[in-house]
N, CA, C and O of each residue as an XYZ file, in Angstrom:
984
protein
N     118.349    102.492     89.061
C     116.862    102.392     88.660
C     116.215    103.825     88.674
O     116.468    104.706     89.495
N     115.379    103.899     87.672
C     114.731    105.309     87.419
C     113.704    105.474     88.647
O     112.963    104.556     88.999
N     113.734    106.663     89.226
C     112.798    106.857     90.241
C     112.725    105.916     91.398
O     111.664    105.643     91.959
N     113.999    105.381     91.768
C     114.095    104.293     92.862
C     113.567    104.925     94.111
O     113.190    104.134     94.976
N     113.476    106.102     94.347
C     113.038    106.631     95.667
C     111.529    106.293     95.796
O     111.023    106.256     96.917
N     110.786    106.041     94.666
C     109.378    105.668     94.797
C     109.241    104.256     94.653
O     108.187    103.771     95.064
N     110.138    103.462     94.126
C     109.960    102.184     93.596
C     110.808    101.039     94.466
O     110.605     99.834     94.320
N     111.732    101.565     95.339
C     112.562    100.784     96.127
C     112.184    100.916     97.574
O     112.268    102.030     98.090
N     111.734     99.784     98.348
C     111.105    100.000     99.655
C     112.206    100.654    100.655
O     111.823    101.314    101.621
N     113.476    100.464    100.413
C     114.470    101.044    101.190
C     114.587    102.610    100.938
O     114.874    103.329    101.895
N     114.397    103.099     99.821
C     114.410    104.440     99.446
C     113.116    105.084     99.697
O     113.085    106.291     99.934
N     111.952    104.318     99.662
C     110.726    104.971    100.093
C     110.755    105.349    101.501
O     110.229    106.414    101.824
N     111.343    104.558    102.435
C     111.483    104.950    103.692
C     112.327    106.165    103.959
O     112.026    106.867    104.925
N     113.324    106.477    103.222
C     114.179    107.621    103.250
C     113.329    108.800    102.808
O     113.372    109.878    103.400
N     112.529    108.564    101.718
C     111.634    109.662    101.309
C     110.684    110.036    102.245
O     110.431    111.235    102.356
N     110.077    109.170    102.984
C     109.041    109.512    103.898
C     109.872    110.279    105.069
O     109.450    111.376    105.434
N     110.877    109.810    105.583
C     111.578    110.413    106.680
C     112.108    111.928    106.305
O     112.137    112.836    107.136
N     112.505    112.062    104.995
C     112.897    113.393    104.528
C     111.780    114.333    104.262
O     111.952    115.549    104.350
N     110.658    113.814    103.944
C     109.469    114.661    103.424
C     108.257    114.785    104.387
O     107.211    114.297    103.960
N     108.230    115.319    105.533
C     107.179    115.328    106.307
C     106.188    116.408    105.700
O     106.424    117.009    104.652
N     105.093    116.579    106.446
C     104.081    117.618    106.079
C     104.866    118.995    106.099
O     105.668    119.296    106.982
N     104.546    119.773    105.044
C     105.203    121.133    105.044
C     104.206    122.272    104.341
O     103.018    122.025    104.135
N     104.751    123.396    104.039
C     103.895    124.437    103.502
C     103.328    124.140    102.289
O     102.230    124.640    102.042
N     103.982    123.256    101.292
C     103.391    122.896    100.073
C     102.189    122.226    100.337
O     101.199    122.547     99.680
N     102.100    121.242    101.291
C     100.877    120.525    101.637
C      99.836    121.501    102.174
O      98.654    121.334    101.873
N     100.191    122.444    102.905
C      99.173    123.453    103.399
C      98.499    124.227    102.288
O      97.301    124.506    102.339
N      99.347    124.596    101.208
C      98.846    125.183    100.081
C      97.756    124.375     99.300
O      96.645    124.824     99.020
N      98.172    123.247     99.016
C      97.346    122.278     98.153
C      95.964    122.036     99.114
O      94.844    122.116     98.611
N      96.146    121.766    100.396
C      94.875    121.449    101.240
C      94.013    122.786    101.304
O      92.784    122.722    101.336
N      94.653    123.924    101.319
C      93.856    125.288    101.265
C      93.051    125.328    100.073
O      91.866    125.650    100.154
N      93.640    125.000     98.865
C      92.963    125.055     97.628
C      91.693    124.030     97.612
O      90.559    124.368     97.272
N      92.057    122.765     98.022
C      91.061    121.655     97.884
C      89.918    122.126     99.053
O      88.748    121.821     98.822
N      90.161    122.692    100.013
C      89.231    123.121    101.004
C      88.255    124.109    100.571
O      87.206    124.299    101.187
N      88.615    124.795     99.431
C      87.671    125.734     98.761
C      86.438    125.132     98.157
O      85.455    125.785     97.809
N      86.580    123.769     98.057
C      85.396    122.926     97.629
C      85.095    122.026     98.729
O      85.759    120.998     98.856
N      84.020    122.357     99.657
C      83.771    121.523    100.762
C      83.211    120.093    100.394
O      82.409    119.896     99.480
N      83.746    119.101    101.237
C      83.489    117.766    100.982
C      83.709    117.299     99.544
O      82.860    116.642     98.940
N      84.895    117.666     99.012
C      85.229    117.434     97.666
C      85.562    115.833     97.343
O      86.085    115.098     98.180
N      85.299    115.535     96.416
C      85.775    114.294     95.815
C      87.106    114.537     95.119
O      87.119    115.174     94.065
N      88.232    114.058     95.657
C      89.536    114.521     95.297
C      90.318    113.193     94.820
O      90.280    112.095     95.376
N      91.018    113.540     93.690
C      91.984    112.614     93.147
C      93.431    113.227     93.331
O      93.740    114.333     92.888
N      94.276    112.403     94.024
C      95.641    112.737     94.205
C      96.490    111.846     93.265
O      96.818    110.705     93.587
N      96.824    112.412     92.104
C      97.425    111.751     90.989
C      98.926    111.892     91.264
O      99.507    112.975     91.327
N      99.566    110.541     91.440
C     100.959    110.511     91.844
C     101.056    110.714     93.342
O     101.899    111.464     93.834
N     100.214    110.061     94.025
C     100.044    110.352     95.497
C     101.229    109.884     96.287
O     101.366    110.279     97.445
N     102.131    109.032     95.712
C     103.325    108.565     96.487
C     102.952    107.782     97.731
O     102.140    106.860     97.661
N     103.527    108.131     98.856
C     103.290    107.383    100.052
C     102.125    108.054    100.940
O     101.961    107.830    102.139
N     101.427    108.827    100.226
C     100.069    109.266    100.865
C      99.957    110.380    101.888
O      98.948    110.522    102.579
N     101.110    111.230    101.972
C     101.090    112.267    103.075
C      99.848    113.210    102.746
O      99.040    113.403    103.654
N      99.672    113.727    101.672
C      98.618    114.689    101.382
C      97.323    113.935    101.178
O      96.310    114.492    101.600
N      97.209    112.847    100.642
C      96.024    112.108    100.511
C      95.339    111.851    101.782
O      94.126    112.008    101.917
N      96.176    111.432    102.768
C      95.633    111.118    104.224
C      95.167    112.506    104.835
O      94.141    112.577    105.513
N      95.970    113.608    104.564
C      95.596    114.838    105.232
C      94.285    115.419    104.667
O      93.542    116.092    105.381
N      94.013    115.156    103.399
C      92.770    115.626    102.796
C      91.616    114.820    103.266
O      90.538    115.335    103.564
N      91.875    113.469    103.333
C      90.803    112.645    103.942
C      90.452    112.989    105.380
O      89.294    112.976    105.799
N      91.527    113.300    106.118
C      91.183    113.792    107.502
C      90.483    115.067    107.531
O      89.892    115.379    108.566
N      90.476    115.881    106.472
C      89.842    117.165    106.463
C      88.538    116.955    106.124
O      87.773    117.915    106.214
N      88.053    115.719    105.689
C      86.748    115.526    105.488
C      86.351    115.419    103.956
O      85.175    115.500    103.603
N      87.409    115.230    103.058
C      87.089    115.026    101.667
C      87.197    113.509    101.344
O      87.814    112.745    102.085
N      86.631    113.144    100.317
C      86.600    111.674     99.912
C      87.766    111.620     98.865
O      87.726    112.257     97.812
N      88.726    110.875     99.208
C      90.088    110.899     98.423
C      90.294    109.454     97.800
O      89.943    108.398     98.327
N      90.932    109.608     96.577
C      91.383    108.443     95.787
C      92.885    108.873     95.457
O      93.207    109.909     94.876
N      93.678    107.958     95.899
C      95.168    108.367     95.614
C      95.634    107.170     94.458
O      95.449    105.964     94.622
N      96.225    107.743     93.358
C      96.588    106.826     92.212
C      98.183    107.190     92.088
O      98.707    108.300     92.176
N      98.759    105.986     91.870
C     100.265    106.011     91.772
C     100.774    104.798     91.041
O     100.296    103.710     91.359
N     101.772    104.863     90.013
C     102.215    103.583     89.467
C     103.193    102.941     90.350
O     103.487    101.795     90.008
N     103.784    103.402     91.424
C     104.762    102.879     92.221
C     104.213    102.022     93.177
O     103.624    102.521     94.136
N     104.329    100.619     93.050
C     103.825     99.874     94.012
C     104.302    100.051     95.525
O     103.519    100.097     96.474
N     105.799    100.151     95.634
C     106.305    100.294     96.889
C     105.792    101.521     97.621
O     105.511    101.492     98.819
N     105.684    102.565     96.881
C     105.079    103.808     97.632
C     103.651    103.728     98.172
O     103.321    104.285     99.220
N     102.755    102.956     97.353
C     101.448    102.632     97.663
C     101.400    101.655     98.865
O     100.591    101.798     99.782
N     102.267    100.702     98.815
C     102.326     99.823    100.067
C     102.792    100.533    101.244
O     102.423    100.076    102.325
N     103.477    101.484    101.242
C     103.894    102.361    102.445
C     102.639    103.162    102.858
O     102.281    103.313    104.026
N     101.983    103.678    101.724
C     100.797    104.524    102.073
C      99.705    103.692    102.858
O      99.101    104.143    103.832
N      99.515    102.414    102.325
C      98.383    101.621    103.008
C      98.613    101.215    104.402
O      97.695    100.786    105.101
N      99.951    101.356    104.864
C     100.255    100.965    106.260
C     100.176    102.126    107.180
O     100.422    101.917    108.368
N      99.845    103.398    106.765
C      99.796    104.569    107.609
C      98.410    104.704    108.277
O      97.377    104.286    107.755
N      98.476    105.344    109.515
C      97.231    105.501    110.141
C      96.286    106.241    109.343
O      96.684    107.238    108.741
N      95.107    105.884    109.265
C      93.995    106.512    108.478
C      93.916    105.965    107.045
O      92.984    106.336    106.331
N      94.795    105.142    106.601
C      94.778    104.754    105.305
C      93.471    104.145    104.827
O      93.144    104.169    103.640
N      92.748    103.610    105.769
C      91.381    102.940    105.210
C      90.393    104.005    104.683
O      89.471    103.677    103.936
N      90.590    105.279    105.074
C      89.752    106.268    104.451
C      89.975    106.849    103.103
O      89.266    107.710    102.582
N      91.151    106.229    102.533
C      91.533    106.668    101.196
C      91.448    105.341    100.326
O      91.856    104.269    100.774
N      90.907    105.468     99.082
C      91.034    104.440     97.998
C      92.173    104.642     97.299
O      92.429    105.711     96.743
N      93.004    103.517     97.284
C      94.354    103.539     96.704
C      94.398    102.714     95.431
O      94.054    101.532     95.454
N      94.796    103.282     94.373
C      94.778    102.443     93.132
C      96.290    102.670     92.456
O      96.881    103.740     92.311
N      96.711    101.381     92.104
C      97.941    101.355     91.516
C      97.765    101.449     90.008
O      97.307    100.497     89.377
N      98.151    102.674     89.379
C      97.909    102.885     87.888
C      98.316    104.361     87.664
O      99.000    105.004     88.460
N      97.816    104.834     86.480
C      98.133    106.086     85.884
C      96.918    106.871     85.563
O      95.799    106.486     85.902
N      97.130    107.964     84.913
C      95.820    108.807     84.623
C      94.992    108.213     83.641
O      93.809    108.549     83.589
N      95.543    107.211     82.702
C      94.684    106.569     81.731
C      93.663    105.714     82.302
O      92.676    105.410     81.633
N      93.851    105.239     83.668
C      92.849    104.411     84.243
C      91.822    105.071     84.976
O      91.081    104.359     85.655
N      91.613    106.509     84.959
C      90.689    107.144     85.866
C      89.246    106.997     85.294
O      89.178    106.934     84.067
N      88.223    106.941     85.916
C      86.930    106.958     85.683
C      86.575    108.356     85.190
O      87.221    109.321     85.599
N      85.648    108.488     84.393
C      85.176    109.702     83.797
C      84.236    110.549     84.722
O      83.381    109.954     85.379
N      84.345    111.788     84.795
C      83.480    112.729     85.619
C      83.169    112.208     86.949
O      82.015    112.095     87.362
N      84.323    111.856     87.684
C      84.128    111.345     89.039
C      84.784    112.192     90.119
O      84.713    111.796     91.282
N      85.441    113.365     89.820
C      86.201    114.161     90.763
C      85.996    115.530     90.635
O      86.029    116.094     89.541
N      85.751    116.192     91.862
C      85.630    117.658     91.859
C      87.010    118.450     91.788
O      87.070    119.607     91.372
N      88.019    117.788     92.192
C      89.272    118.438     92.344
C      90.513    117.242     92.110
O      90.565    116.191     92.748
N      91.375    117.614     91.167
C      92.538    116.796     91.074
C      93.850    117.529     91.404
O      94.091    118.649     90.952
N      94.631    116.897     92.156
C      95.910    117.513     92.675
C      97.120    116.674     92.098
O      97.025    115.447     92.136
N      98.207    117.238     91.587
C      99.338    116.551     91.382
C     100.457    117.329     92.079
O     100.832    118.426     91.667
N     100.968    116.727     93.137
C     101.949    117.574     94.064
C     103.412    117.029     93.782
O     103.690    116.210     92.906
N     104.307    117.623     94.675
C     105.715    117.197     94.541
C     106.272    117.112     93.105
O     106.973    116.190     92.688
N     105.880    118.166     92.418
C     106.371    118.344     90.999
C     106.072    117.177     90.075
O     106.656    117.088     88.995
N     105.171    116.271     90.473
C     104.593    115.276     89.557
C     104.579    115.718     88.007
O     105.004    114.974     87.122
N     104.072    116.946     87.775
C     103.877    117.433     86.483
C     105.189    117.468     85.644
O     105.126    117.372     84.419
N     106.403    117.608     86.307
C     107.688    117.565     85.621
C     108.067    116.226     85.128
O     108.802    116.146     84.144
N     107.612    115.121     85.749
C     107.883    113.762     85.325
C     107.509    113.516     83.905
O     108.142    112.729     83.201
N     106.477    114.193     83.486
C     105.951    114.086     81.964
C     106.833    114.851     81.094
O     106.518    115.988     80.743
N     108.032    114.239     80.687
C     108.975    114.971     79.926
C     108.575    115.215     78.535
O     108.855    116.280     77.986
N     107.917    114.253     77.925
C     107.321    114.381     76.407
C     106.163    115.120     76.358
O     105.256    114.882     77.155
N     106.066    116.048     75.470
C     104.787    116.876     75.346
C     103.549    116.052     75.098
O     102.461    116.327     75.604
N     103.778    114.972     74.250
C     102.504    114.165     74.020
C     102.110    113.548     75.154
O     100.915    113.610     75.440
N     102.973    112.872     75.976
C     102.594    112.318     77.235
C     102.053    113.353     78.218
O     101.067    113.044     78.887
N     102.563    114.448     78.350
C     101.895    115.447     79.127
C     100.548    115.867     78.630
O      99.648    116.171     79.414
N     100.406    115.885     77.335
C      99.099    116.385     76.888
C      98.004    115.187     76.997
O      96.821    115.450     77.217
N      98.429    113.975     76.843
C      97.556    112.769     77.172
C      97.150    112.802     78.729
O      95.987    112.553     79.049
N      98.082    113.100     79.646
C      97.743    113.045     80.978
C      96.845    114.170     81.259
O      95.860    113.931     81.958
N      97.035    115.374     80.816
C      96.033    116.396     80.985
C      94.597    116.192     80.435
O      93.586    116.600     81.006
N      94.620    115.510     79.255
C      93.418    115.117     78.709
C      92.626    114.184     79.668
O      91.442    114.399     79.931
N      93.356    113.100     80.197
C      92.750    112.093     81.001
C      92.218    112.747     82.205
O      91.106    112.454     82.643
N      93.109    113.775     82.845
C      92.492    114.428     84.093
C      91.321    115.170     83.762
O      90.399    115.220     84.577
N      91.241    115.784     82.606
C      90.221    116.710     82.282
C      88.885    115.759     82.148
O      87.822    116.128     82.648
N      88.999    114.580     81.481
C      87.943    113.597     81.441
C      87.439    113.233     82.827
O      86.230    113.064     82.986
N      88.292    113.102     83.844
C      87.933    112.489     85.181
C      87.203    113.571     85.899
O      86.384    113.230     86.752
N      87.403    114.839     85.654
C      86.763    115.843     86.423
C      85.433    116.164     85.949
O      85.106    116.034     84.769
N      84.587    116.626     86.958
C      83.225    117.098     86.656
C      83.352    118.534     85.990
O      84.327    119.266     86.165
N      82.256    118.849     85.209
C      82.246    120.162     84.624
C      82.435    121.187     85.750
O      81.762    121.232     86.781
N      83.498    122.049     85.393
C      83.750    123.091     86.365
C      84.668    122.675     87.445
O      84.893    123.459     88.368
N      85.270    121.398     87.404
C      86.074    120.851     88.310
C      87.530    121.556     88.232
O      87.826    122.244     87.255
N      88.353    121.367     89.223
C      89.707    122.064     89.299
C      90.917    121.022     89.286
O      90.871    119.914     89.819
N      91.948    121.523     88.629
C      93.251    120.744     88.566
C      94.069    121.798     89.271
O      93.999    122.994     88.987
N      94.963    121.213     90.348
C      95.972    122.146     91.011
C      97.366    121.258     90.921
O      97.426    120.066     91.222
N      98.383    121.990     90.493
C      99.611    121.276     90.483
C     100.765    122.320     90.679
O     100.578    123.535     90.621
N     101.916    121.755     90.904
C     103.244    122.631     90.997
C     104.157    122.207     89.952
O     104.167    121.062     89.502
N     104.955    123.182     89.557
C     106.034    122.879     88.492
C     106.983    124.007     88.698
O     106.637    125.188     88.740
N     108.240    123.555     88.827
C     109.383    124.602     89.154
C     109.581    125.561     87.827
O     109.511    125.203     86.651
N     109.851    126.899     88.353
C     109.957    127.904     87.250
C     111.370    127.769     86.554
O     112.353    127.783     87.294
N     111.536    127.650     85.302
C     112.716    127.473     84.644
C     113.787    128.640     84.933
O     114.997    128.431     85.022
N     113.241    129.760     85.054
C     114.131    130.879     85.201
C     114.779    130.932     86.736
O     115.678    131.732     86.994
N     114.335    130.164     87.567
C     114.977    129.962     88.869
C     116.109    129.097     88.897
O     116.921    129.184     89.818
N     116.262    128.116     87.801
C     117.493    127.331     87.548
C     117.757    126.528     88.730
O     118.894    126.462     89.197
N     116.692    125.867     89.278
C     116.854    125.118     90.493
C     117.972    123.880     90.469
O     118.639    123.523     91.440
N     118.007    123.423     89.387
C     118.905    122.299     89.024
C     120.405    122.831     89.291
O     121.219    121.945     89.547
N     120.808    123.957     89.270
C     122.160    124.396     89.544
C     122.512    124.230     91.008
O     123.689    124.264     91.366
N     121.499    124.048     91.877
C     121.760    123.666     93.227
C     121.652    122.187     93.552
O     121.706    121.784     94.714
N     121.494    121.353     92.461
C     121.589    119.905     92.634
C     122.966    119.489     92.321
O     123.220    118.992     91.224
N     123.863    119.661     93.216
C     125.137    119.262     93.137
C     125.727    118.621     94.444
O     125.103    118.779     95.492
N     126.840    117.942     94.435
C     127.261    117.145     95.555
C     127.444    118.003     96.823
O     127.263    117.503     97.934
N     127.798    119.274     96.666
C     128.030    120.097     97.725
C     126.760    120.685     98.252
O     126.452    120.482     99.426
N     125.991    121.413     97.450
C     124.673    122.119     97.994
C     123.692    121.133     98.357
O     122.898    121.427     99.250
N     123.615    119.854     97.724
C     122.488    118.984     97.952
C     122.841    117.995     98.980
O     121.975    117.157     99.230
N     124.004    117.932     99.653
C     124.334    117.033    100.560
C     123.631    117.102    101.870
O     123.635    118.201    102.423
N     123.008    116.079    102.477
C     122.544    116.063    103.798
C     122.403    114.691    104.290
O     122.650    113.702    103.601
N     121.983    114.660    105.548
C     121.858    113.362    106.261
C     120.379    113.219    106.636
O     119.759    114.166    107.119
N     119.789    111.950    106.393
C     118.382    111.716    106.879
C     118.360    110.703    107.832
O     118.911    109.632    107.577
N     117.742    110.912    109.005
C     117.665    109.866    110.080
C     116.366    109.199    110.043
O     115.305    109.812    110.157
N     116.463    107.906    109.879
C     115.377    106.893    109.638
C     114.677    106.768    111.078
O     115.249    107.149    112.100
N     113.352    106.183    111.075
C     112.803    105.887    112.291
C     113.543    105.014    113.113
O     113.396    105.190    114.322
N     114.354    104.055    112.724
C     115.008    103.166    113.530
C     116.453    103.713    113.870
O     117.291    102.894    114.247
N     116.751    104.877    113.774
C     117.930    105.513    114.184
C     119.102    105.663    113.266
O     120.016    106.468    113.443
N     118.987    104.709    112.142
C     120.028    104.837    111.073
C     120.094    106.156    110.393
O     119.073    106.830    110.261
N     121.356    106.589    109.916
C     121.338    107.671    109.265
C     121.842    107.408    107.745
O     122.824    106.692    107.549
N     121.198    107.957    106.777
C     121.516    107.881    105.382
C     121.987    109.146    104.735
O     121.277    110.151    104.787
N     123.201    109.151    104.101
C     123.753    110.241    103.533
C     123.055    110.436    101.983
O     122.772    109.488    101.250
N     122.869    111.684    101.693
C     122.031    111.840    100.505
C     122.652    112.997     99.642
O     122.987    114.027    100.227
N     122.823    112.886     98.291
C     123.300    113.901     97.438
C     122.942    113.696     96.071
O     122.627    112.578     95.661
N     122.974    114.841     95.247
C     122.363    114.916     93.861
C     123.517    115.391     92.995
O     124.373    116.190     93.373
N     123.454    114.792     91.728
C     124.353    115.318     90.780
C     123.615    115.470     89.388
O     123.048    114.497     88.891
N     123.629    116.632     88.802
C     122.966    116.633     87.418
C     123.975    116.059     86.441
O     125.194    116.222     86.486
N     123.291    115.371     85.562
C     124.063    114.586     84.517
C     123.952    115.258     83.111
O     124.864    115.131     82.295
N     122.848    115.960     82.844
C     122.583    116.521     81.489
C     121.528    117.611     81.731
O     120.635    117.483     82.569
N     121.701    118.809     80.862
C     120.735    119.813     80.828
C     120.604    120.188     79.342
O     121.579    120.643     78.743
N     119.500    120.019     78.778
C     119.284    120.314     77.453
C     117.840    120.960     77.277
O     116.769    120.369     77.415
N     118.018    122.190     76.971
C     116.807    123.082     76.852
C     115.988    122.986     78.205
O     116.617    123.327     79.207
N     114.761    122.598     78.372
C     114.102    122.544     79.544
C     114.092    121.161     80.210
O     113.317    120.896     81.129
N     115.003    120.268     79.699
C     115.029    118.832     80.162
C     116.449    118.707     80.976
O     117.559    119.000     80.531
N     116.140    118.206     82.259
C     117.190    118.127     83.231
C     117.311    116.657     83.700
O     116.361    116.181     84.321
N     118.461    115.862     83.438
C     118.576    114.593     83.948
C     119.619    114.664     85.228
O     120.519    115.500     85.308
N     119.359    113.689     86.174
C     120.177    113.720     87.300
C     120.271    112.367     88.036
O     119.473    111.464     87.782
N     121.218    112.239     88.919
C     121.230    110.971     89.830
C     121.132    111.483     91.204
O     121.683    112.527     91.553
N     120.342    110.652     92.075
C     120.346    110.960     93.549
C     121.071    109.749     94.220
O     120.748    108.595     93.936
N     121.946    110.004     95.013
C     122.791    109.052     95.756
C     122.320    108.899     97.135
O     122.081    109.887     97.830
N     122.175    107.681     97.565
C     121.808    107.351     98.984
C     122.974    106.440     99.617
O     123.270    105.365     99.096
N     123.533    106.863    100.615
C     124.702    106.189    101.234
C     124.217    105.630    102.568
O     124.087    106.361    103.550
N     123.941    104.277    102.591
C     123.596    103.680    103.763
C     124.849    103.115    104.574
O     125.941    103.118    104.007
N     124.746    102.670    105.767
C     125.865    102.206    106.486
C     126.659    101.060    105.731
O     127.882    100.937    105.803
N     125.832    100.245    105.007
C     126.417     99.102    104.213
C     126.328     99.087    102.659
O     126.735     98.132    101.997
N     125.867    100.009    102.212
C     125.672    100.097    100.652
C     125.289    101.529    100.161
O     124.914    102.387    100.960
N     125.393    101.751     98.874
C     125.044    102.935     98.258
C     124.131    102.559     97.218
O     124.389    101.623     96.462
N     122.973    103.302     97.129
C     121.849    103.205     96.127
C     121.804    104.390     95.384
O     122.030    105.484     95.901
N     121.482    104.216     94.014
C     121.389    105.287     93.086
C     119.995    105.325     92.342
O     119.468    104.324     91.855
N     119.482    106.547     92.315
C     118.255    106.642     91.533
C     118.375    107.583     90.509
O     118.986    108.620     90.768
N     117.867    107.404     89.299
C     117.999    108.397     88.088
C     116.578    108.868     87.847
O     115.534    108.265     88.095
N     116.765    110.168     87.267
C     115.461    110.836     86.953
C     115.725    111.800     85.856
O     116.850    112.271     85.695
N     114.760    112.095     85.130
C     114.721    113.268     84.123
C     113.420    114.122     84.361
O     112.317    113.593     84.498
N     113.611    115.363     84.398
C     112.479    116.198     84.542
C     112.335    117.359     83.533
O     113.333    117.897     83.052
N     111.064    117.739     83.218
C     110.937    118.803     82.300
C     110.534    120.120     82.903
O     109.533    120.151     83.619
N     111.214    121.185     82.678
C     110.987    122.518     83.234
C     110.166    123.226     82.162
O     110.790    123.595     81.167
N     108.872    123.467     82.219
C     108.086    124.163     81.327
C     107.944    125.573     81.614
O     107.681    125.891     82.773
N     108.079    126.466     80.729
C     107.834    127.947     80.888
C     106.364    128.216     81.190
O     105.472    127.424     80.888
N     106.179    129.301     81.762
C     104.609    129.719     82.073
C     103.709    129.570     80.639
O     102.656    128.939     80.554
N     104.291    130.207     79.677
C     103.391    130.068     78.342
C     103.190    128.667     78.015
O     102.113    128.287     77.557
N     104.257    127.799     78.243
C     104.058    126.486     77.783
C     103.006    125.713     78.684
O     102.259    124.861     78.203
N     103.001    126.023     79.856
C     101.965    125.257     80.778
C     100.552    125.851     80.472
O      99.576    125.104     80.531
N     100.406    127.214     80.139
C      99.104    127.736     79.800
C      98.648    127.103     78.430
O      97.501    126.679     78.291
N      99.456    127.061     77.565
C      99.103    126.542     76.118
C      98.791    125.030     76.363
O      97.826    124.615     75.720
N      99.360    124.220     77.087
C      99.048    122.805     77.272
C      97.732    122.661     77.936
O      96.962    121.759     77.606
N      97.440    123.549     78.891
C      96.213    123.439     79.680
C      95.065    123.839     78.782
O      93.998    123.232     78.875
N      95.219    124.815     77.928
C      94.157    125.225     77.112
C      93.791    124.217     76.037
O      92.638    123.993     75.669
N      94.958    123.594     75.539
C      94.649    122.572     74.528
C      93.931    121.428     74.909
O      93.288    120.743     74.114
N      94.051    121.162     76.371
C      93.297    120.046     77.022
C      91.845    120.384     77.462
O      91.119    119.534     77.978
N      91.455    121.672     77.233
C      90.156    122.024     77.723
C      90.042    122.789     78.984
O      88.922    123.029     79.436
N      91.137    123.200     79.598
C      91.214    123.934     80.903
C      91.295    125.386     80.708
O      91.893    125.846     79.735
N      90.721    126.135     81.585
C      91.085    127.646     81.653
C      91.927    127.910     82.945
O      91.614    127.325     83.982
N      92.887    128.692     82.916
C      93.674    128.965     84.029
C      93.111    129.996     84.886
O      92.782    131.081     84.407
N      92.971    129.715     86.191
C      92.462    130.548     87.122
C      93.538    131.407     87.679
O      93.512    132.637     87.628
N      94.549    130.653     88.248
C      95.626    131.429     88.874
C      96.993    130.655     88.616
O      97.011    129.432     88.476
N      98.062    131.394     88.565
C      99.378    130.861     88.483
C     100.193    131.722     89.652
O     100.412    132.925     89.503
N     100.588    131.035     90.745
C     101.147    131.664     91.715
C     102.719    131.382     91.751
O     103.106    130.340     91.222
N     103.623    132.216     92.323
C     105.048    132.039     92.265
C     105.578    131.501     93.525
O     106.781    131.261     93.633
N     104.747    131.299     94.487
C     105.226    130.830     95.807
C     104.152    130.250     96.708
O     102.979    130.326     96.341
N     104.453    129.704     97.804
C     103.520    128.860     98.608
C     102.529    129.682     99.320
O     101.445    129.219     99.677
N     102.937    131.054     99.557
C     102.137    132.056    100.179
C     101.243    132.687     99.131
O     100.573    133.663     99.467
N     101.166    132.209     97.856
C     100.294    132.858     96.836
C     100.881    134.145     96.352
O     100.172    135.095     96.020
N     102.368    134.166     96.311
C     102.931    135.355     95.750
C     102.700    135.389     94.308
O     102.232    134.413     93.722
N     103.031    136.551     93.673
C     103.139    136.626     92.157
C     104.156    135.773     91.549
O     105.109    135.386     92.227
N     104.026    135.456     90.331
C     105.246    134.797     89.616
C     106.499    135.567     89.661
O     106.528    136.753     89.333
N     107.518    134.929     90.054
C     108.883    135.659     90.175
C     109.110    136.267     91.403
O     110.198    136.806     91.609
N     108.128    136.256     92.355
C     108.230    136.975     93.602
C     108.092    135.928     94.963
O     107.982    136.291     96.134
N     108.129    134.667     94.500
C     108.009    133.771     95.485
C     109.077    132.680     95.687
O     110.162    133.038     96.146
N     108.892    131.491     95.413
C     109.784    130.467     95.787
C     110.410    129.763     94.520
O     110.936    128.657     94.644
N     110.355    130.383     93.348
C     110.798    129.723     92.202
C     109.709    128.575     91.672
O     110.065    127.557     91.079
N     108.416    128.886     91.964
C     107.475    127.805     91.545
C     106.549    128.373     90.634
O     106.489    129.598     90.527
N     105.789    127.595     89.938
C     104.549    127.865     89.352
C     103.497    126.988     90.075
O     103.651    125.768     90.120
N     102.474    127.571     90.617
C     101.571    126.891     91.500
C     100.262    127.169     90.637
O      99.759    128.293     90.636
N      99.719    126.105     89.893
C      98.727    126.312     88.969
C      97.518    125.860     89.400
O      97.502    124.762     89.957
N      96.279    126.598     89.236
C      94.960    126.238     89.471
C      94.294    126.412     88.134
O      94.349    127.503     87.568
N      93.718    125.470     87.649
C      92.863    125.551     86.417
C      91.549    124.849     86.562
O      91.381    124.028     87.464
N      90.605    125.153     85.690
C      89.302    124.795     85.926
C      88.743    124.195     84.495
O      89.033    124.759     83.440
N      88.023    123.158     84.529
C      87.422    122.669     83.353
C      86.217    123.454     82.873
O      85.686    124.204     83.692
N      85.732    123.378     81.678
C      84.576    124.021     81.146
C      83.420    123.500     82.016
O      83.421    122.378     82.523
N      82.454    124.386     82.144
C      81.204    124.056     82.972
C      80.099    123.289     82.132
O      79.052    122.939     82.676
N      80.340    123.051     80.875
C      79.256    122.366     80.229
C      79.870    121.020     79.651
O      79.153    120.228     79.039
């Protein structure tokens, strides 16, 4: 199944256990906090870790995701009643309703096709108020992160809340230009589940051009979670862009 870690309840539980709050959440929350009491859209909110954190910090948060199993997990978490959860995509967003939009956990790379990426950015731009901000992360192609997605370097064990352990590893199946396809393997005590995915690694100039075409101006592109310069951080592009003020 494609992106089964978001769509299969068994793998959603693994995802939650493997991905607690971390420095990427600290980064996104720090940017959102620059707009006090912001109306925030978490696009591709998944199981709601950051959405809940932003709501707890005093922001009005809407979480949107197409994966029903992930949203079901989000709605069961403490504080979930403080967030508006919507099953859908960027095309369903109301116009001029948000001060900040965040796309975390490399959601931007899920939009492999340039037309799809452009439509998503245009929808996000329409959903933001004039002068609103978009914040997202995308892995830097020159870091070649996919070379570490192999059965040896990626192998780990994840302990679930009920004490079970799940083995997990990744194998890249194709690399063509900036498009990388891979499988993720989850070995439970009684079965093995496989999730497939394809991600787009866009260069900095590609990101800048796509944002400009959608009506954004780029404020910052950082290279790491401590706001380092590109090439000096964690192999990331951490993008902060703003809509026009009119």
